[in-house]
N, C-alpha and C positions, 0 to 999 in steps of 0.2 A: 506549607506542602508544593506538593513537589509537581513539577511542568511537564508537562509529555511537549518537545517542540515536535513537528510532525514539516519534513521536506518528502518533496510527491509531487504524481501526477494528478491528471485530469480523471483520477479510480482516487485519490485523496479527498482533492483538495472539496471542503464548502460550499456545500449548490443550499440557493433560496428558493422563491415561491417561483419566480421566475424559469428555472431551471428544473422543477419542479413534473416528475417521478425520483429525477436523474438525483443523487443520490453517492454523499463521499465514506470510503472506511473512517475513518476519522469524523466523523458523523453516530456511524454506527458503536464504534469502540467506545464511544460514549455512556453507552450505556452500561457497561462490566467497569466502570472504573469504579473504588472505592470515592465517595462522596469530598468533593472537598478537591480534589485533585481534576487539573486545567489543560484540556490543548490547546495549545499558541499552531494551526493550524495556515502553514507560510504553502504549502502542498499546491500547484495552477494549474492547470490545463495547460495537456500543451508542450511540460520541459521536461526536456530530457535531464542529466545530470551537468553536463556544459548550459544549454542557455539558463539552468536553474543561477551557478557559477556566473554565467558570463551577464547575466539582469543586475548581479548584485545582490538574488533575494537569500543569497546567505550572511548578510551584513547586519540585520536587525536580531538573528538570530544569534548573530556571536555574540553580540551589542550588549541579549539579554541573555542570558541564558544562563544556568547557574550553580553550584552544587550543589549535588545530587537528584536535581534537573535530569530527561532524557533526550536524547535526541533519534528517532525513528526517520529510515530511508531509506524510503522505498521508490528506486524508480528502476527503468527497464526498459519499457515498454515506444520509450519516444528516441531515446539514445538508438534503437537497433533501425530507426530512419535512414539507411544507409543515402540514398539520393539526397538529405537535408546535410547540406555543411555548417546547416545553428544547430543543428538539434544528431548527429549523426558520432556515435563515440567505437569506436576500438573496443572490443567487451574485457580485454585481458593488458588491453592500452589505455585509454584515457580514461574509459569509466569506471577500471579502476583504482588508475589514479584519480578520478574526481572522490571515488566514496572515501579512498584510505584519508583526504582534505577533509573532507568532512566530520570523518571520526577523528582525527588527533583536534579539529578544533570544539567539539566536544569534550578532550578528555582534558584539553589545557585547560576547562574549565573549571574540572571536573565533575562531569557527566557523566554519564551514560550512553553511548553508543548503542540500539538498536539495528543491523539492516535486515529492513525483513525487502524476499523475494519477488519479481511483479507477480498478483492475481495472473490467473490463467484464464484468456481468453475460451468464451462458448465454444468451438471448434469441433462440430462431427460430418466424421464420413461416416452414415449411415448412421450404426448407433457406437462408432469407436471415438473414440476422441483422435482431434490429429496429434499429433508428432507438436511438440511445445516449439512454438516462437522465439522463445523463452530461453532456448535451452545456457546456450553459451553463459548469457551473462548472467541466470544463475549460480553456475560454474564459476563464476568470476565473481560474486557476490560472497561465496562463500569460502573466497578463498581472500576475502580480504576481511572477510569478519577472521578468519583464524590470522592472521601476519596481526593484524591490531587486535587478535583476544579481547572479539569485540564480541557480543550479543546476535543474535543472529534465530529467523524463524521461517522459515520456510512457510510463506504461507501458497509458494508456487506447486509444492508438491503435496500438502493439506487442499489447496480448491482443485486438484484434476485428479484428486481420489472423491474427492467431496462428486465432482464431475460427473468423475465414471462411475459411480454413486447412481444420481438422481437420473442422469441419460440424457436422450438430445429434446425431452416432451418436456419435463417435469424441471429443468433447471431454465426455460427464459424465465422463468417469472422472480428469478436472481437477477438478472440483466434485461435488460432497457424495447421490449418484446411489445406490441401492442399495437390497435390498427387507430386511424388515423377518428380524431373526434372527440377521445377521448381526455386529455392535458392542452391542452394554452401553445405551452413552450413546445409542441409536436403536433400541430394543427396534421397532421402527414401522418399521424402515429412512425411510429419506426420498428426498425429489425436489425439489433443492436447490440453484439461479443459481447466487447469488450466497458463499457458503463455500468453503470452497475444502479438496477431499482430500486426503492425502500425497504424493501425487504430482501432486497440481495445485499446490500452495504451490510444489513444488522447480523444477518447468517455470517457472511467473509468474517467477518469482524470476530464474531465469536470464533472465531478459525486463529484472529493471531492471540485472543486473549485464554485459550488451549494452548498456544506459542508460549506466552507469558506465565502464565501456569507448568510448563514443563521449564521453561528455567532455572524458574523457587527462586527464591532471593529475594534481593530484591525489584524485580519485572513480578513477582507471585507479592508481591507488595500493592501495586501500584489498583488487585483489583477486587473488588467487590465480594464481602459474601457471597458465596452460590454461583460466582456469572460462571465458576468454569463446571454445573453441574448439568447442563445441555448435553447428551447423547455425545462422545465424542464421533464424527467421522472415520 
C-alpha cells in the first residue's frame, strides 16, 4: 500500500500524551484514509523549510520514499520569522527554492508531491478575521506547484473560510483555548491561536481530505469510502 511522507511543522507533527490535547494534522488525517495507507510523519515543531533541510530531516524521506508514494509538504508559519536567520526564508526566494527541491526529490523517486498551504491562525479583530500573515507564502507555494506541476491543496483558504463561518467564539474549540487545571501538559491553561486541539486536528484534516477528493485520481484513491461525506465548508 501507499505511504504518505509528511514534511512540516508543529501544526502537523505527532503529539503524544505529554502534549495532550495538542494534536497534529497528520494524526487527524489518518481517520480519513483507506485501511493500510500509512503516514510517515517527519514534521517537527518550530521548523521552517530552511531548518528542516539544514537539519537533514529530508534525508530519511529521500532514502525511503518510493514509486507511487506521496510527499505532503506543509510549511509557512516559521519561514515567516524575519528575525530568526536559522528559520526565515524569503517567500519568492529561498522558500520557493526549498519547496522545489523537496518536490524534485519526490518526483525523482516516482512519488507524488502535494503542496499544502499553511493553516490559518485564529486571529480576530472583533468578529472579523485578520488579513492572513501567510499571504505571500501561500502565493509562493501556488507558484511552486505550478512550476513543478505538483498537486496543491489550499488549506489556508479552506481554513479561513471555516474560521469566518464559525466566528471568534465557536472557533476556539479547534485551537488550544482552555483554563488552568484541565491538562497536565498545560498547568496554566492556554490561549493559543496557532496549534490545534484534538477536535481541531480532525476538523482541519477533513479539509485536507476534501482537497484530496477535489484533486481526484490517485489523490482521491487515498481516501476511505465516505470520508468526503461531511458537509463541505
